[in-house]
N, C-alpha and C positions, 0 to 999 in steps of 0.2 A: 234255854236255846242260847248258843254263842251269839254274841250281837251281830257280827259279820254274816254268819249263816242266816241269821232273821232278816237281815236288810235284803241279802240276795235273794232270799225266798219270796220277799214281798214284791218283787218286780217279776214273779212268774206266775203264769195262769197256766190251767191244762189246755193243752193244744199249741203252746207257744213254740216256735222255733226261733231259738235266739243265738246269736253270733257274739263270742267274747273277742273282743280286740287284745291279744296277748303279746307284749314285747319280750316277755322273759324276764322282766323285773320283779321284784317281790310284790308290788302291788297288783299287778296283772295275773301272776301266778295265784295270789290269794283269791282275786275275783273268779278266775276260771275254777279253781278248786272249790270254792263254795258253791258256785253255780252248777258244778257237776253233782254236788250232793243235793242242792234244791231240785234239781230238773227231774231226779230219780223218785222223788216224793210226790211229785204233781202231775207227771204225766208230759212235761215238756220235752224238747230236744235240744242239745247244747251242740255248737260247732264252734272250733277254735279259728281264728284267723291272725295271721302275722304278716307284718308289712316290714321289708327290708329296704331301708332308704339307700343302702349302698354308700353311706358316708364314712363308714369306720372299718372298710376292707374284711380282713379274715375275721375280725371280731364280731362284725355284723353278720356273717356266714355262721359263724358259731352259734350266735343267738338263734337264727333259724333253725339250726340242725337240733338244738336244745328244745325248742317249743315243738317241733314236729315230734321228737322222741317221746316227750312227755305225753303229747295228745295220742301217740300210738299206744302208748302204755295204758292210758286211760280208757281206751277204746272210742276216742271222740274223732269224728271227721274234722279235717282240717284244710286249710285253704292257705297256701304259703306263696306270697307273690314278693317282686321286687318293683321300684319305682325309681325313675332317674330324676332326682331332686334338682339337680344342677342345670337341666335343659331349660327351664323356665326363667324369665326375668322377675324379680320382685324386691321388696324393700329389705328383705331379710330371709336368710336360709330358713329360719324357725317356721317362718309363716307358708314358705313353698312346701317344706315338709309337711306341715299340718295338712294343707290342701291336698297334696297328693296321698296321703295316708287316707283321708276321708273317701276321697275318690275310690282308692283302692278297697276299702271297707265297704263301700256301696256296692261294689261289684261282688264282694263276698257275700253279702247279704242276698243280692240277685241270684248267686250261684246256688246258695243253699234254700232259696225259697224262704228267707227268714222274715219275721215280723217285727223283731227286735235286734238291736245292737247295744251290746253293753260295753262301757269303757271303764277303767280302773282309777278314775279321778277320785282323789280324795280330800280331807279337810285342809291337810298342808297345801295342795294345790290351790283350794279356794284362797288361803291367805296369800300366797304368791301372786295369783291371779288379781286379785284386788289391787296390789301394789303396781303391777304392770299397767293395769288400765288406769290407775291414778295417774302414773306417769305418763301415760299416752293423751290425757286429758279427755277421756271417754265420757264423763259426765255421769248423771246418778244411774243410767242404765248400764253402764260398764262395772259400777261399783256394788252391784248386786251378786257379782260373783258368777260361778258355773251353775246353770240351771240343773236340778236333778233329772230332769226328763224334758225331751223336746221332739218335735217331728224331726225326722233325719231324711227322709225321702217321702214320696205319696204313700208308700206301702210299709214303712219302717220307721219305729220309734226308737230314739236313742235314750238309753236310761243310763245313770250313775249311781249305782246302789251303795258305793263306799263312801260320798259325799261327806258323810258324818264322822268319818273314822280316820283318826291319825295315822301318820306313816309308821309311827312306833308301834302301834296296835296291831297294823297289818304285818309288820315283821314278827311280831310276837305270834301271830296266827300261823305264819309259816314255819317258825321254828317247832310250834307245838303240834303241826301236823306233818313233820320231816319233809317240808317242801323246799327244794332248792331252787335258787333264783340266780339270774344272771345281773352282774353290776356293769352298767353303761359308763366308761371312763369319762365320756364328754360330759357328764353330770357334775364333774368337778371344774370344769372349765370356766373361768368368769368372763370369758368372752360372750358368753350368753346372759342375757338379762335376767332371765328367771334364776340362774344359778348364782348370779352376784346378789339378787334379792335373798336367796336361800341361805348362802354361806356367809354374806356380809352384814347385810342389813337386818334380818330377823334376829340373828344372835345378838345384837346391840339392844333390839327392843326387848328380847326374852330376858336379857340381863336386867333391864329396867322393870319388867314385870313377867315373872315366869309364867303367867296364865295369860299372855297377851294374845296368843292364837285364839283362844276360846272367847276373850273379850270382843276380839274383832269379828269373829263368827257371829257372836250374839248381835253385834251391832249391823252386820249384813242382814240378818233376820228380819230386824226391825225396819231396815232401810227397804227390804223387799214388801213389808206391809205398807209403808208409806208410798212406795212406788205403785201399788196396786189402786191406792186411794187416788194418786195423781192421774193414773192412767185413766180410771173412769171419769174424772173431772176433764181430762184432757180430750177424751171422745165426746163429750157432751159440748165442750167449747168449739170443737172443730166441725161437729154437725150444726152448731149455731152460726159459726163465721162462714162456712162454704159459700162460696160465690160461684159464678160460671166463668171458667176460664176461657179466654179468648185464644189460648195457644194449645194447639191438637198435641203438640209434644210435650207439654207440661200441664196435665189436665186437672190436677188438684191446687185450688187456690182458695186463699182465705182474705176475708176484708181486713184491710190494713187498719182502718180506723178501729175496728173491732177488736184486732189482736193488739192495738197499742192501749186499749182500754184494760185489758187483763192485768192482774197481779204479775209481777216479775217471775215468780216461781213456776205459775200456770203458764205464762209466755213461753219460757224456755221447755217445758215438758210438751206444750202444743206443737213447737216447732221441732223438737226431737223426734216426737212421733211420726212427723211426716218424712223425716231425713233417712238417707239410707243407713244400712247397719254400722257402717265404719265412721259416721259421722260422730264428731265429739263437740266439746265446749266452743272450740274456736269456730267451728262451723254454724253452731247456733247464734253465737254472737254476729257473725257476719250476715246471717239472714234477717236478724232482728235489726240491723244496722239499716236495711232495705227499707224500713219504715221511714226513715228520714232522707232517703235517695230520691234522686229524679227518676221520672217515668222511663223505663229501658235499661236501668241497672240491672246487672247481673253478679251472681255470686257461683263461684265453681264449686262443686262439692264432691265427695268421693264417688268412685264408680262411674264417673262420666255424667252424673247427675248436676242439675244447674236450679238455683233459685232466680226468679224474674221480678222484677218491681213492675207492676201493673198501675195504670192510672189510679184505681180504687182498692188495689189488693197486691198480694204476693202469690205467685205461681211456682209450683215446684214439680219437677219433673226431668225430662231427658235433655240433651244439647239441642239446640235449634238446628235444623238441616241447613246444609250448605246450598247456595244457589237458588235458582227458582224451581217452582213445583213444575214438573214436566206436563204438558197437556196430554190428557188421555180420555178416551170415550168410554163411559160406564155404562155397561149393559143391564137392561131391567128385563128379567132379574138376572143377577150375575155379581161377580166380584173383579175387581180391577187393582192392581197394584200401581200405586201412585207415589214415587218417590221412595220413602221409608214408611208410607201409610198404606193401609189396605182399605179400600172403599167397597162396601156393599150395599146393594139396592135390590128391594123386592116390592112387589104389589101386596105383600102380606107384612103385617108388623114384624119387626125385629127386635131383640132385647137391646134397650137403650136407644132406639132408633129415633130419627127426626122425620116427621112426617110433612109430606108436600102434596099439593094438587097441581100436576103439570098436564099441559096439552098432549094429547095422545099422539104417538106416532113421531115426535121430534126427539131427536138424540140428545143425550147428556153428557155433557163434558166438564172436567175439572182441571183446574189449572190456577197459576199464580194470576194475580191482577193484570189488567191490561189498561193502556192509555185510553181515557175516556169512559171508563167504566161507570155505569149510572144504574141506580136501583132505587126502588119507592119504598119507603120507610112509612112508619106511622104518621110521620109529620108532613110527608110529601116526598117528592123526587129529590135526589141529591147525588153529587159525583162520590163514588167510593172514596176517593183520595181525600175528599173534604171531611167525609165521614170517619176517615181513620184519623185526620188531624184533630178532629173535635174530640175523639176518644183518646187522644194522646198516644196513639201507637207510635213507637218510634220508627224513624225511616228505615233502619236496618231489619225492622221486623214485618214490614207491610207485605213484603213479597211471599212470606211464609203462610200466609192464611191461605187456605183451600177455597177457591171461588168457584161454585157450582153454576152452569148455565144449561138453559134448555134452548137450544138453538142459540140465538145471540142474546138472550135475555137472561140476566142474572136473577137466580131465586135465592141462593143461599151464599153468604160468606160464613164458612163454618167457624163457630165459635165467636162471631162478631154481629151479624146482621142477618134477618130475612127479609125478603122483598115481599110485601104484604098482597101483592097480586097473586101469589101461589100459596097462600095460606087457608084458603077456602075452597069449597067444591064449586064446580060451575059447570056449563055445557062443554062437551068435548074434552073434559079434563078426567084424569085418572089418578088415583092415590098411589104414591110412590114413598115408599120407607127407606131411608138411608142411614147407615152408620158408618163410623171411621174408627178403625183401630190402628195403633202402631204395630209395625211388624214385631212378633215375638208375644202380642198379647193373645189372650184366649178369649 
């Protein structure tokens, strides 16, 4: 069997409904053609999706007509759509186009009720992506290249059957099967980083070693194995070093002393595992620098995330809320929005809840701290302000702790302290279970 047809057949199962993303170029025409042969053999269904980014005027319109005509000739249902790439602000036109394209492809999958989306990324794309990520400073995670499969949406898997195939082999397949294709003139423009790598950097490397691409692909395969081993070690380390975070908006925290004792390679991987997808080497270094910083130090991360130096650890999560927490009455049972938090209270246990024994019939409120706040800890009574100072909570952070009261008595400072008087059952007390979510969490 032809190697391309064989690879495309491997991603198909009986009953699959698969959308092929087809630009009209040689790689996507090869993909669509090979999949069309594969689905007829296994009882799957193929659909064609084309996204017009409207960046090349009449040339882009001609691409759309070309794909539509080919799909009609093949008897394949098609989804042709346009996106306006220039309406959004971002760092590069390429990144905007990619985001818009995948949004449109998600709509195509929903339209056809598809469970798989296939794109035509190939071996040359893998090599180019390696250098793009290397120049971006993405660290080990980015140097693994493009995954052959990954979840795309809750209902759709993204598959890339041509990742092991070179561009030259793909074009040979198209010629052998009398497949026409469109050529995007912008692929020659050196103003795009990927094109510069393709037309300037890689030819020089291939001149030094004609087998360079395969050497790099083999190296990436070895790196993926190393990465898998490190991922397992990192998960174990994260589990062992996890501590309770006092910050509701940054719920994941690790012991600073424990993190400092790890080998540097494992340190880096542990931190990178907790960071958002666009984080790179510089962000890992910045977070690790918090190990020698004062309590309250903050590092900004991609996607609006932040890392915080605690008195005994490092917490990672969202940005801290601005201003004080508004005072709100929490119904029992019921749910109440408190700033950017969602507070749920029940007389029955909730997932991830905190249990308390509270006097019956007295209302529960939540707010920021108040002057003179006092609570009873295991060592006796203490002012909340003094307890926060003892815990080395920076001044700017003290108003961000949700303080729960039953009447005028504090029973919980979320993420920091519990009043011992409300931890045990007693006369006229009832169990109340409370959990806190950031808005948007499930």
